[in-house]
Residue, then its C-alpha position, 0 to 999 in steps of 0.5 A: m500500500p502507498k505511504h499515505f494509506k493506512k487500513g485502506v484509507k488515504r490519510e494525506h488530507h483531513f477528514l470530517k469529524g467522525l468520518e475516519k472510523p466509517l471509512e475504515e469500515i468501508a475499506q474492509i468491504p470486499g471489493v473496495k480497493k481504495v478509499i480516497p477522501g476528497r474536498i470538504y465543503a461548508s454546508d448547512s447539514r446537521g447530523f451524520e450521513i454517508k451515501v453513495t451518489r454515483e458511479t465514477q470511471t474507477g468506482l463509486k463517489l460518496v458524500a459524507k455529511s457532518d454538522g456543517s460540512v460535506q466531504e466527497v469520498f471516492l472508492v476504487v472498486d471493480k465494475k463487477d463489484r460496484a452494485w454489491v459494494k453500494g448495497r453494503i454501504e447503504m445497509l451499513f449507513r442508512k438513517g436510523g440503522 
């Protein structure tokens, strides 16, 4: 694993508050090759939420929301595994679950 990766998650940049452990959980899902946190934006979000927003060329894009901020997260996932990984993430992080 390259030097900025630990437990399957790239750690070169910051995470939203409370996002580190959920990203480590996502990295353990079979089929997920890398978890790469992206930009952080200000928002009016309240509470904590992670959801899959779309497929990308290399995998899936997630959006994580945490009290006043939103962060993009990119997953490297083979095309054949994307639907299963998406379902697993939705099951792990659905509201109230």
